[in-house]
C-alpha positions, -999 to +999 in steps of 0.1 A: +156-313-354+193-305-359+200-270-347+230-252-364+247-218-364+268-203-392+299-183-384+307-158-411+279-142-432+297-133-464+290-150-497+300-184-485+282-181-452+250-171-469+254-202-491+257-223-459+225-208-445+206-214-477+218-250-482+212-261-446+179-242-443+166-260-473+172-295-457+144-313-439+151-318-402+176-289-400+173-254-388+198-226-388+189-209-356+217-183-354+245-166-374+275-146-364+298-121-380+323-097-363+316-070-389+291-045-375+256-051-387+266-079-412+250-108-393+218-088-387+214-081-424+220-117-433+196-129-406+169-105-417+172-114-454+175-152-450+151-158-421+176-167-393+161-161-359+192-147-341+222-127-351+254-121-331+287-101-335+306-123-310+312-161-313+315-167-276+282-149-269+264-169-296+278-203-284+268-195-248+233-184-256+222-209-283+212-245-279+232-261-308+242-294-322+267-280-347+282-250-364+296-242-398+326-219-402+326-196-432+346-167-419+380-156-433+407-183-435+426-169-405+395-170-383+388-207-390+410-220-362+398-199-333+361-202-342+364-240-347+382-246-314+356-226-295+328-247-309+348-280-303+354-270-267+316-269-263+312-304-278+297-292-311+302-308-345+319-285-370+320-281-407+347-256-418+354-239-451+387-247-469+416-242-464+411-256-430+434-230-414+459-203-421+489-225-411+497-262-407+502-257-370+466-244-367+453-272-387+470-297-365+455-281-334+421-283-349+424-319-359+438-329-325+411-310-306+383-326-326+397-361-321+401-355-283+366-341-280+351-369-301+331-345-323+323-350-360+340-327-385+340-318-422+359-296-445+340-280-475+360-294-504+330-286-526+342-304-558+336-337-540+299-327-543+300-337-580+287-373-588+314-374-615+341-368-589+328-396-567+325-420-596+361-412-608+375-420-574+355-452-573+368-463-608+405-456-599+402-473-565+385-504-580+415-509-603+396-503-635+424-483-650+452-505-636+483-491-620+482-453-619+511-439-639+505-402-647+482-375-635+473-340-648+450-315-632+441-279-634+418-253-618+415-223-641+398-189-637+401-157-656+387-130-633+420-110-635+416-107-673+378-103-676+348-091-657+328-123-659+329-125-621+328-087-616+354-059-615+381-072-591+395-037-588+364-025-570+352-056-552+364-063-517+354-100-518+379-104-547+406-079-536+412-097-503+421-128-522+451-109-538+464-096-504+484-116-479+478-089-453+441-099-455+448-136-448+450-148-484+474-176-494+467-166-530+456-189-558+474-217-539+452-215-509+420-205-527+420-228-558+451-250-554+436-264-522+406-277-541+429-292-568+451-309-542+421-324-525+407-336-558+439-353-568+444-368-533+408-381-532+409-397-567+445-408-569+460-410-533+483-392-510+514-372-520+549-383-511+567-351-522+562-321-544+578-291-560+560-259-567+564-226-585+543-196-575+540-163-594+525-129-586+521-109-618+522-071-621+487-057-621+496-021-629+495-009-593+511-023-561+480-017-540+443-007-542+433+011-511+441-011-481+447-041-503+484-048-512+484-070-543+511-094-532+495-128-531+503-154-557+479-157-586+494-186-606+508-219-593+525-250-609+532-281-589+549-314-598+537-341-575+550-376-567+523-398-553+528-425-527+515-451-552+544-442-575+525-420-600+538-387-612+516-357-618+514-320-627+488-297-611+484-261-620+461-232-613+457-195-623+434-166-622+450-155-655+435-184-675+417-163-702+388-182-716+381-202-685+353-191-661+357-218-635+373-250-650+382-279-627+397-309-644+417-341-636+430-368-659+443-400-644+462-424-667+467-460-657+485-489-675+452-504-687+428-474-688+422-438-679+396-414-665+390-378-677+371-356-652+361-321-663+335-304-643+332-276-669+316-300-694+279-307-696+267-330-668+262-361-690+298-360-702+317-347-671+334-381-667+349-401-695+366-435-694+391-450-718+399-487-720+424-505-741+396-529-751+375-503-768+402-478-777+379-448-774+367-424-747+331-430-736+309-411-712+303-426-678+269-424-661+273-411-626+247-418-600+235-389-577+257-382-547+249-361-516+267-328-513+289-318-484+261-303-463+240-335-466+270-357-458+277-335-427+241-337-415+240-374-421+271-379-400+255-360-372+223-381-374+242-414-376+271-406-353+296-417-379+324-396-393+317-385-429+340-385-460+360-355-450+372-345-415+397-321-399+425-347-401+420-349-439+419-311-440+451-310-421+467-334-446+458-310-475+471-281-453+505-300-452+506-299-490+500-262-490+528-258-464+551-280-486+542-259-516+553-227-499+585-243-488+592-258-522+586-224-539+613-209-516+638-237-521+632-245-558+632-283-553+611-312-541+601-313-505+582-338-484+550-327-466+554-324-428+536-350-407+501-341-396 
């Protein structure tokens, strides 16, 4: 039986508890949240035996194999390092950290301790994503030439996700004082990982970030200063050129994630907003038409993490990979300030 604890019991943390608790051979034995009473409520509602308000106390009291970290972005580093210091395996939410420096510390600590790690880049969970990466890497589309990707939401223009003006879980994402890196760190991080996973690493990028007027500068304690639209031009190490963009102002899109990769002899069109049977399309010069690609089932991030613990082998994502994506976020912020292309800093 693999015994796990979940740090952070907001929406994401509760999702971790449910997903892990539903897996055979796993048991979430504790949860922790620094907000008074929050962990206790989650434990009571979700059947977790123990609840704590202090990470150190929980790690000292519980017999654990691993933890997952679903706290706020700026809490990822400290919580993960404490778990690593006790020899525990760690799955952390994205982005891996609040800064590239923190991400580097986390990756180095995990490597030194020899623990297994994972970063919850959840769009790798889709069988279509896994198949798209396999097609590109196998050479089925030839030499990659051009890439276009987007992650689009519209909760600033509609109430599909709820009323952002009165919902703390949405408001904090618009406030840098609350640890938000804006749409870049919330959605762009997924888009960067998706493009990197399917196509390959970035060599340099330029980026424009925009914070639009929302009628008021602040709502209560939340100053609305985080970026809510981003546009990046990426040069990949394999020579391809790409455009990646994301926004919360994309009226008409609830949660659209898409990536098109064009090669010199074929192309793949990945759109996770389409019906499952047509999420991935393939084009070949031989057929001169797009066709749906069957995608075999693929394990999600939680299953991959648990499998890595059982086998002792590092899974598909790790803190080093999370730090690489963090370097792209860091480069994006620097590029937005300078207005030109910048190279990501070394991890």
